[in-house]
Structure formats: structure tokens, C-alpha cells
Steps between C-alpha positions, in 0.01 A plus 500: 500500500775744600708426187192539280418831671843641427484384136165675460633810673801519266272457200277785625807722553626420153161584349495819702840600368395428141186705553711792625706476181235430240156578645400174327625645171717254302652789301634649823657165590686488169616861538624426850702201375659721231570759769683248717701366205604854403598566862723192499660584163592846626654352814707267283628792292595698808648221711674308219594767242506842664656383826821447300546875483366560850756277669774493239836453674732475203862596559606846382681449169872563491563536130799703385452860388461467125460799265137602448313696233190682626250568220220759511264570211368857502233661285426860602629431851694820572314561828546145631862483391577821689352344814641148475795461264772625736396247765585233241822667387622539860474132596775359722629244255849481351427419135178599329363709216157657461344493153201725438315442175343830395208368297378777270446748784380849409530648849829595672612138550783525245627832637501374858683180404769689310556731798513209744741297285760776543489441876485120493738319267323166554174636352448381141220641283329318213279729290214377282353737241132504408408321176157571358471169313623282786334493840684303764441401860720482806650167389677670210645769727604244760665280237713794385597567861598136549709502182682808626576339840866425564429245776330161517291576809209730416294676766177655375290774654276786384550875491234552769672260742742586780719235666430452870864569581857516370543120519228415248741384228709308752206307646349412162830399339620281790271222381685452173703201601559204269179391329293807590362686199196688636444690827153623595474813715217696661374817330306665780275805505575792728286525813269799457174613663167377369308179443591478130870488585439215742291316243770537234768387745279207601472398135877525448569313822269210408671467162844500665392250765391268220801525270752484787328202661453308177863567405611358836295191419670458162220659294637844414255657257551878495697801619447875486704732281529749784749266666625206298842362413618241248802413292560655161617159381160351593322775307685428176510123551119493516454762223377767740141609440464331162214268602283781638635808326157565346358563850570854623536403866669192648863607482528385861245230587487322163880490478519346849209263430675372190851461645483449878528159665572357844876490436576838343275737699549663843302758693622803697270630774725696738366856552814667363442327165155651437419773253224751575274688263201728550161338462239637262301792639164405348312178444483572126879526472541177695238331282695595188824365648343174622323438170834524320662252738210251501530454125795264546356249750329300228840414350637335816574129509196280564610389847561861607159609375335213684666579833420871473142430395436257786635745757283781364189289432494328840522842663212629288288193580554555873351847498235416241399199711462709815287760320286228336439322830398827664243546224386139553456580872769278642558567869729808515693360797629211291600730215672740740694209648604381153609852398697567820668163465582583139672824601669374817644175359667686213601804703833368642634430149370830366649688795844341463512562124382861539758562772774351284411735214464805728121524457412479868190719482323275248414205729278719718294599195505149357126427565406819312761505224450139390126517412541844337792365297293203385206721404709722272679213323221460239538873423866443413414189300232661283706817459782286361260327259378825351821704512749477216854572614672723249823597677701413806432842654 
């Protein structure tokens, strides 16, 4: 009798729990199962993939100081060059040159570069003249800069980027020991007031957390041109941008996606190795920038696209499932528990990664930034579909 009573009691409790979830609605039961599966997939991404960056304890590389060529492509960048170029030229590194490709600028870029070259002997200028019948993208300008480089190790950044400190070249180049051909760095955004700045930094941080973590797992798939290094010999051995030259963007991520592997790629995440640039001041300007960058993701390797899609889609399903179950009148206490668990179980990894990349204010806004970021992703996607990229700037 007692055993039968307890069996009946457990059955009643189970039915009660299902009723709290579904309200006797089979659709709600299916949505809840999808919700739980998405929750588990996200935990796997965070505690298997992203924890690699969070608790990475790799030894600091001790490669010898090899000569380096820093390459910057500039198109009407006189203002940014005045603010940032000298911080590159004044790096504490024994042997390096800085190549600035002046790509058909009609502002004071050429004048400023000529004046600066008189002060710095290791500044080399490559000028490209406008041709009415031939429109080119950044890949053409970058290729000319690479051809002009005197050294095998190339360190790329943009005119609007400032190194975090005088040891930027040193920290990035230390990884070029035997077998290393690509080094991925972090191109951060400057910390400025306002929610948009935090949202843009959140977006950049998520991207970095992914490409650093996947690279640590042997699945390097992209880098950012604001802070990226590779060998000149690799560039010419693999025919540079030949396979995706017809795409205006992708001089950074598509090149890495095509040539990186678990043996030849390293990451550099020490704060002194970062570069910083100013984030866009309006949503429209950011939308234009993101649309240009998103145009390359469809050309990634199949495995890379699958991993990125599953991370994004499981996150979307989590929030969509919670909203759907609220509409279907699932008990709010259960949904609140699921949501809090979703945030709290991922938070330690997120916190450690954000701290490592000097984004310590982002974790406290994580519950707000994440859903907003997911909501605006379709805007970027559809903007990319209907926007034809005509130039690299």
C-alpha cells in the first residue's frame, strides 16, 4: 500500500509539472523540449569551446626578434593617420618598417605621409593613382603593400587603429617560431560612453571569443585585419587573395579561413598586443560596416559555418522558446528558473573571457546586450542581402 501510494504521488507530481509547463498543450511540450536542448547546446559551446580562451595557460612565446613589416592601407585617412600613425612608428622593436599604401586618396593623406617620412626613415609609402576604367578593392592595395615589404613577417592593421602600447609588434611577432605562419590578434574598440558603444564592443568581443577559442581547439577560421600577422612566404605560396579576389571584403577572414590550420596558427591575447579603434557613432554607420563584413561568412569552410550557425541558432532558439512559452501560458516561475540558469551557468566563462580581453564592464550588461544583439542580427543579414558593396571604403 505504501509503495503504491508513493508511486501514485510521484505520478501526480510529474503530471503537475507537465501541466505547469504545457497547460495540457502538446505544442508547449515540444517547445519546452527544444528549449532544453538549446540550453544544453549553449552550455557545451561555453564549457567545451569557449573555456579554452577563458582558462588558457599557454606559455609566453620566446621567439627571436625577427624583422617585421607593418602594413596599413589608407584611403582618405589623413585624420586617422595623424592620430595613430606615430604610435606605430614609435614601437619599441629593433628591426621593423611601416608601409602605408596611399590608395587613391584625395584628402591630405599624401601630404601628411610625405612630411612624416622625412622624420621616420623606416616609413615607406606606396602610392596608388586613381584609374577610371579600373575599380579595385582593399585586396589590391594590400597586395601592393605586401609586395613592397622587405621582411617575411607581416603585421597588418588599419589607419584608424592605435596599438595598445609600444610592445605591440614585439608581442605579436614573438609567436613566429618554427612552423608558425599566422598569428591572430584582438582588434578592440575604445571604451566610450553610451549603449551603442557597449553593443558594438559586445559584438566584437563575441566574435573574438569565438575565433580565439576555435583556434585554440584547432579550428582557426578567421582573423581581423585590424590586428593580424602572417608570413609573406605563406601569402605568395597560397597565391594570396586569388580565390576570393572578386569579393570586396575578406582580405582578413577569408585569407585566414583558407590557410589556417591547427599547426600553423597561434593566438595573441595579452593586453599590450591589442589595437584600439573608435566605434561607429550611429547605428546606420555600424550597419553599413557590419553588412560589408557579413558578406564573407558564406564563403567559409563547411565545418566552420556549421559550428558558427549552431552557436547562433541554439542561442536564438533559447530566447524564442522562452517567449513562445510565455505566450502559451507556461508557468513563469519555470521559465524564470530556466533563464537564470542559462545566464548563470555561462557567466563564469563569459566573465573570464571578457576579463582576459579587457572588457570587464560587458558581463554586467550581458542579460541586456545578448537579447538586443540577437534581435538586430536579422537587420544586418537583410541589409547585406540588399546592399551591393562597390568599394572597400
